A tleap script that builds the chain and sets N, CA, C and O, in Angstrom:
source leaprc.protein.ff14SB
mol = sequence {
  NMET SER GLY LEU ILE ARG THR ILE SER THR
  ARG THR ALA PRO ALA LEU ARG GLY PRO MET
  ILE THR GLN ARG ALA SER VAL PHE THR ARG
  PRO ALA LYS ASP PRO LEU GLY PRO ALA GLU
  THR VAL ILE GLY LEU GLY MET PHE ALA VAL
  ALA ILE LEU GLY PRO SER GLY TRP VAL LEU
  ALA ASN ILE GLU ASN TYR LYS LYS LYS CALA
}
set mol.1.N position { -47.627 9.667 -25.099 }
set mol.1.CA position { -47.008 8.527 -24.433 }
set mol.1.C position { -46.263 9.064 -23.182 }
set mol.1.O position { -46.283 8.422 -22.132 }
set mol.2.N position { -45.647 10.169 -23.292 }
set mol.2.CA position { -44.882 10.638 -22.078 }
set mol.2.C position { -45.915 11.090 -20.942 }
set mol.2.O position { -45.585 11.050 -19.757 }
set mol.3.N position { -47.048 11.478 -21.314 }
set mol.3.CA position { -48.129 11.836 -20.339 }
set mol.3.C position { -48.546 10.544 -19.530 }
set mol.3.O position { -48.790 10.579 -18.324 }
set mol.4.N position { -48.605 9.434 -20.279 }
set mol.4.CA position { -49.042 8.202 -19.644 }
set mol.4.C position { -47.911 7.726 -18.641 }
set mol.4.O position { -48.198 7.283 -17.529 }
set mol.5.N position { -46.673 7.837 -19.075 }
set mol.5.CA position { -45.576 7.419 -18.180 }
set mol.5.C position { -45.455 8.361 -16.978 }
set mol.5.O position { -45.127 7.934 -15.871 }
set mol.6.N position { -45.718 9.614 -17.209 }
set mol.6.CA position { -45.631 10.544 -16.054 }
set mol.6.C position { -46.739 10.242 -15.028 }
set mol.6.O position { -46.486 10.268 -13.823 }
set mol.7.N position { -47.980 9.952 -15.504 }
set mol.7.CA position { -49.071 9.580 -14.666 }
set mol.7.C position { -48.832 8.298 -13.829 }
set mol.7.O position { -49.116 8.209 -12.635 }
set mol.8.N position { -48.279 7.317 -14.579 }
set mol.8.CA position { -47.975 6.108 -13.846 }
set mol.8.C position { -46.893 6.253 -12.770 }
set mol.8.O position { -46.969 5.693 -11.677 }
set mol.9.N position { -45.876 7.044 -13.155 }
set mol.9.CA position { -44.698 7.230 -12.292 }
set mol.9.C position { -45.161 8.029 -11.001 }
set mol.9.O position { -44.725 7.736 -9.887 }
set mol.10.N position { -46.024 9.007 -11.204 }
set mol.10.CA position { -46.411 9.846 -10.003 }
set mol.10.C position { -47.312 9.045 -9.055 }
set mol.10.O position { -47.286 9.275 -7.846 }
set mol.11.N position { -48.093 8.125 -9.578 }
set mol.11.CA position { -48.971 7.238 -8.770 }
set mol.11.C position { -48.228 6.054 -8.059 }
set mol.11.O position { -48.610 5.652 -6.960 }
set mol.12.N position { -47.163 5.509 -8.710 }
set mol.12.CA position { -46.468 4.367 -8.159 }
set mol.12.C position { -45.254 4.815 -7.291 }
set mol.12.O position { -44.790 4.014 -6.479 }
set mol.13.N position { -44.745 6.005 -7.420 }
set mol.13.CA position { -43.521 6.395 -6.795 }
set mol.13.C position { -43.655 6.427 -5.295 }
set mol.13.O position { -42.759 5.958 -4.593 }
set mol.14.N position { -44.748 6.967 -4.776 }
set mol.14.CA position { -44.846 6.869 -3.289 }
set mol.14.C position { -44.979 5.435 -2.703 }
set mol.14.O position { -44.536 5.188 -1.581 }
set mol.15.N position { -45.539 4.571 -3.402 }
set mol.15.CA position { -45.606 3.201 -3.064 }
set mol.15.C position { -44.308 2.496 -3.009 }
set mol.15.O position { -44.059 1.643 -2.158 }
set mol.16.N position { -43.397 2.911 -4.033 }
set mol.16.CA position { -42.075 2.231 -4.091 }
set mol.16.C position { -41.162 2.803 -3.105 }
set mol.16.O position { -40.217 2.108 -2.733 }
set mol.17.N position { -41.329 4.041 -2.609 }
set mol.17.CA position { -40.430 4.609 -1.716 }
set mol.17.C position { -40.588 4.026 -0.298 }
set mol.17.O position { -39.626 4.147 0.460 }
set mol.18.N position { -41.591 3.468 0.096 }
set mol.18.CA position { -41.823 2.812 1.420 }
set mol.18.C position { -42.449 3.804 2.397 }
set mol.18.O position { -42.906 4.875 1.999 }
set mol.19.N position { -42.465 3.451 3.636 }
set mol.19.CA position { -43.092 4.302 4.612 }
set mol.19.C position { -42.374 5.627 4.703 }
set mol.19.O position { -41.144 5.674 4.741 }
set mol.20.N position { -43.146 6.717 4.738 }
set mol.20.CA position { -42.518 8.106 4.837 }
set mol.20.C position { -42.406 8.391 6.344 }
set mol.20.O position { -43.159 7.886 7.177 }
set mol.21.N position { -41.414 9.235 6.624 }
set mol.21.CA position { -41.242 9.794 7.983 }
set mol.21.C position { -42.087 11.036 8.091 }
set mol.21.O position { -41.944 11.979 7.313 }
set mol.22.N position { -42.988 11.023 9.087 }
set mol.22.CA position { -43.851 12.167 9.239 }
set mol.22.C position { -43.225 13.179 10.141 }
set mol.22.O position { -42.761 12.783 11.210 }
set mol.23.N position { -43.164 14.426 9.829 }
set mol.23.CA position { -42.588 15.467 10.563 }
set mol.23.C position { -43.818 16.234 11.197 }
set mol.23.O position { -44.818 16.517 10.536 }
set mol.24.N position { -43.662 16.538 12.510 }
set mol.24.CA position { -44.615 17.314 13.167 }
set mol.24.C position { -44.207 18.689 13.411 }
set mol.24.O position { -43.101 18.869 13.921 }
set mol.25.N position { -44.947 19.690 13.118 }
set mol.25.CA position { -44.591 21.077 13.297 }
set mol.25.C position { -44.997 21.451 14.780 }
set mol.25.O position { -45.892 20.852 15.376 }
set mol.26.N position { -44.323 22.411 15.283 }
set mol.26.CA position { -44.503 22.879 16.629 }
set mol.26.C position { -45.565 24.006 16.537 }
set mol.26.O position { -45.225 25.183 16.651 }
set mol.27.N position { -46.868 23.635 16.328 }
set mol.27.CA position { -47.910 24.598 16.272 }
set mol.27.C position { -48.764 24.451 17.504 }
set mol.27.O position { -49.155 23.341 17.865 }
set mol.28.N position { -49.060 25.565 18.156 }
set mol.28.CA position { -49.927 25.490 19.358 }
set mol.28.C position { -51.236 26.015 19.043 }
set mol.28.O position { -51.306 27.078 18.427 }
set mol.29.N position { -52.322 25.374 19.406 }
set mol.29.CA position { -53.666 25.737 19.051 }
set mol.29.C position { -54.330 26.466 20.103 }
set mol.29.O position { -55.482 26.858 19.920 }
set mol.30.N position { -53.721 26.692 21.194 }
set mol.30.CA position { -54.360 27.472 22.326 }
set mol.30.C position { -54.176 28.953 22.106 }
set mol.30.O position { -53.249 29.339 21.393 }
set mol.31.N position { -54.997 29.793 22.670 }
set mol.31.CA position { -54.808 31.235 22.654 }
set mol.31.C position { -53.540 31.649 23.405 }
set mol.31.O position { -53.010 30.876 24.204 }
set mol.32.N position { -53.086 32.784 23.167 }
set mol.32.CA position { -51.905 33.286 23.855 }
set mol.32.C position { -52.093 33.398 25.426 }
set mol.32.O position { -53.203 33.648 25.896 }
set mol.33.N position { -51.056 33.220 26.165 }
set mol.33.CA position { -51.264 33.411 27.633 }
set mol.33.C position { -51.618 34.837 28.046 }
set mol.33.O position { -52.511 35.064 28.863 }
set mol.34.N position { -50.915 35.765 27.477 }
set mol.34.CA position { -51.187 37.143 27.717 }
set mol.34.C position { -51.585 37.803 26.427 }
set mol.34.O position { -50.743 37.911 25.535 }
set mol.35.N position { -52.799 38.250 26.264 }
set mol.35.CA position { -53.173 38.954 25.032 }
set mol.35.C position { -52.501 40.239 24.878 }
set mol.35.O position { -52.246 40.942 25.856 }
set mol.36.N position { -52.173 40.605 23.560 }
set mol.36.CA position { -51.424 41.853 23.307 }
set mol.36.C position { -52.398 43.015 23.449 }
set mol.36.O position { -53.563 42.944 23.057 }
set mol.37.N position { -51.838 44.141 24.056 }
set mol.37.CA position { -52.611 45.329 24.149 }
set mol.37.C position { -52.518 46.156 22.915 }
set mol.37.O position { -51.753 45.850 22.001 }
set mol.38.N position { -53.358 47.290 22.880 }
set mol.38.CA position { -53.305 48.147 21.674 }
set mol.38.C position { -51.964 48.812 21.561 }
set mol.38.O position { -51.492 48.990 20.437 }
set mol.39.N position { -51.297 49.202 22.657 }
set mol.39.CA position { -49.981 49.833 22.530 }
set mol.39.C position { -48.908 48.875 21.885 }
set mol.39.O position { -48.121 49.261 21.020 }
set mol.40.N position { -48.944 47.690 22.345 }
set mol.40.CA position { -47.970 46.734 21.731 }
set mol.40.C position { -48.266 46.432 20.289 }
set mol.40.O position { -47.342 46.204 19.508 }
set mol.41.N position { -49.530 46.423 19.907 }
set mol.41.CA position { -49.948 46.231 18.574 }
set mol.41.C position { -49.474 47.330 17.642 }
set mol.41.O position { -48.951 47.097 16.552 }
set mol.42.N position { -49.694 48.579 18.152 }
set mol.42.CA position { -49.256 49.752 17.367 }
set mol.42.C position { -47.781 49.819 17.182 }
set mol.42.O position { -47.286 50.181 16.114 }
set mol.43.N position { -47.036 49.452 18.279 }
set mol.43.CA position { -45.522 49.469 18.252 }
set mol.43.C position { -45.044 48.415 17.186 }
set mol.43.O position { -44.190 48.680 16.340 }
set mol.44.N position { -45.635 47.263 17.293 }
set mol.44.CA position { -45.265 46.180 16.410 }
set mol.44.C position { -45.534 46.518 14.893 }
set mol.44.O position { -44.704 46.263 14.020 }
set mol.45.N position { -46.720 47.095 14.650 }
set mol.45.CA position { -47.051 47.426 13.310 }
set mol.45.C position { -46.136 48.632 12.802 }
set mol.45.O position { -45.719 48.709 11.647 }
set mol.46.N position { -45.895 49.499 13.739 }
set mol.46.CA position { -44.951 50.615 13.410 }
set mol.46.C position { -43.578 50.149 12.995 }
set mol.46.O position { -43.005 50.603 12.005 }
set mol.47.N position { -43.082 49.248 13.771 }
set mol.47.CA position { -41.746 48.711 13.468 }
set mol.47.C position { -41.642 47.971 12.114 }
set mol.47.O position { -40.683 48.114 11.356 }
set mol.48.N position { -42.720 47.156 11.862 }
set mol.48.CA position { -42.836 46.517 10.583 }
set mol.48.C position { -42.805 47.480 9.367 }
set mol.48.O position { -42.139 47.279 8.351 }
set mol.49.N position { -43.654 48.611 9.607 }
set mol.49.CA position { -43.682 49.653 8.572 }
set mol.49.C position { -42.389 50.315 8.345 }
set mol.49.O position { -42.011 50.561 7.200 }
set mol.50.N position { -41.637 50.639 9.467 }
set mol.50.CA position { -40.280 51.265 9.292 }
set mol.50.C position { -39.319 50.258 8.629 }
set mol.50.O position { -38.496 50.633 7.794 }
set mol.51.N position { -39.435 49.004 9.006 }
set mol.51.CA position { -38.453 48.068 8.485 }
set mol.51.C position { -38.689 47.788 6.929 }
set mol.51.O position { -37.763 47.485 6.177 }
set mol.52.N position { -39.982 47.915 6.532 }
set mol.52.CA position { -40.296 47.677 5.127 }
set mol.52.C position { -40.131 49.001 4.286 }
set mol.52.O position { -39.484 49.038 3.239 }
set mol.53.N position { -40.753 50.044 4.821 }
set mol.53.CA position { -40.663 51.299 3.992 }
set mol.53.C position { -39.495 52.214 4.243 }
set mol.53.O position { -39.266 53.152 3.478 }
set mol.54.N position { -38.765 51.966 5.280 }
set mol.54.CA position { -37.583 52.760 5.526 }
set mol.54.C position { -36.543 52.821 4.484 }
set mol.54.O position { -36.162 53.894 4.016 }
set mol.55.N position { -36.055 51.605 4.096 }
set mol.55.CA position { -34.996 51.576 3.013 }
set mol.55.C position { -35.455 52.133 1.667 }
set mol.55.O position { -34.702 52.822 0.980 }
set mol.56.N position { -36.689 51.826 1.304 }
set mol.56.CA position { -37.197 52.376 0.024 }
set mol.56.C position { -37.348 53.889 0.108 }
set mol.56.O position { -37.054 54.585 -0.865 }
set mol.57.N position { -37.787 54.405 1.218 }
set mol.57.CA position { -37.882 55.832 1.446 }
set mol.57.C position { -36.535 56.486 1.327 }
set mol.57.O position { -36.391 57.538 0.704 }
set mol.58.N position { -35.522 55.840 1.944 }
set mol.58.CA position { -34.155 56.391 1.870 }
set mol.58.C position { -33.705 56.532 0.505 }
set mol.58.O position { -33.213 57.592 0.118 }
set mol.59.N position { -33.856 55.423 -0.329 }
set mol.59.CA position { -33.454 55.480 -1.724 }
set mol.59.C position { -34.123 56.531 -2.519 }
set mol.59.O position { -33.486 57.230 -3.307 }
set mol.60.N position { -35.477 56.667 -2.315 }
set mol.60.CA position { -36.271 57.647 -3.061 }
set mol.60.C position { -35.866 59.083 -2.590 }
set mol.60.O position { -35.864 59.988 -3.424 }
set mol.61.N position { -35.531 59.325 -1.321 }
set mol.61.CA position { -35.067 60.629 -0.875 }
set mol.61.C position { -33.726 61.065 -1.413 }
set mol.61.O position { -33.435 62.247 -1.597 }
set mol.62.N position { -32.904 60.018 -1.662 }
set mol.62.CA position { -31.554 60.331 -2.124 }
set mol.62.C position { -31.265 59.936 -3.657 }
set mol.62.O position { -30.128 59.793 -4.108 }
set mol.63.N position { -32.401 59.787 -4.363 }
set mol.63.CA position { -32.215 59.265 -5.726 }
set mol.63.C position { -31.391 60.214 -6.634 }
set mol.63.O position { -30.742 59.733 -7.563 }
set mol.64.N position { -31.397 61.533 -6.397 }
set mol.64.CA position { -30.531 62.442 -7.112 }
set mol.64.C position { -29.107 62.170 -6.911 }
set mol.64.O position { -28.307 62.267 -7.842 }
set mol.65.N position { -28.741 61.810 -5.649 }
set mol.65.CA position { -27.355 61.558 -5.319 }
set mol.65.C position { -26.896 60.208 -6.074 }
set mol.65.O position { -25.766 60.077 -6.546 }
set mol.66.N position { -27.796 59.322 -6.129 }
set mol.66.CA position { -27.499 58.060 -6.749 }
set mol.66.C position { -27.332 58.272 -8.307 }
set mol.66.O position { -26.500 57.620 -8.937 }
set mol.67.N position { -28.137 59.190 -8.890 }
set mol.67.CA position { -27.961 59.440 -10.337 }
set mol.67.C position { -26.701 60.096 -10.628 }
set mol.67.O position { -26.117 59.820 -11.676 }
set mol.68.N position { -26.182 61.009 -9.739 }
set mol.68.CA position { -24.953 61.685 -9.999 }
set mol.68.C position { -23.746 60.645 -9.937 }
set mol.68.O position { -22.780 60.813 -10.682 }
set mol.69.N position { -23.796 59.650 -9.115 }
set mol.69.CA position { -22.614 58.770 -9.012 }
set mol.69.C position { -22.511 57.832 -10.153 }
set mol.69.O position { -21.432 57.281 -10.373 }
set mol.70.N position { -23.571 57.598 -10.917 }
set mol.70.CA position { -23.474 56.657 -12.023 }
set mol.70.C position { -23.130 57.335 -13.311 }
set mol.70.O position { -23.011 56.675 -14.343 }
savepdb mol mol.pdb
quit
């Protein structure tokens, strides 16, 4: 019985709410004005790698110090 009520409520709820406000995202479908060069790509990927792997590398390099403190 609860499945039937859930099905009915999910199908009628949008009609009872009235017109929805549509939100438009700021998405551009054109290509970039200036394409990125290989140097910029390497620098960007390198920065992401440092930002993601740097903190975990620091913890793993100093794990013995962390074990001594606890």
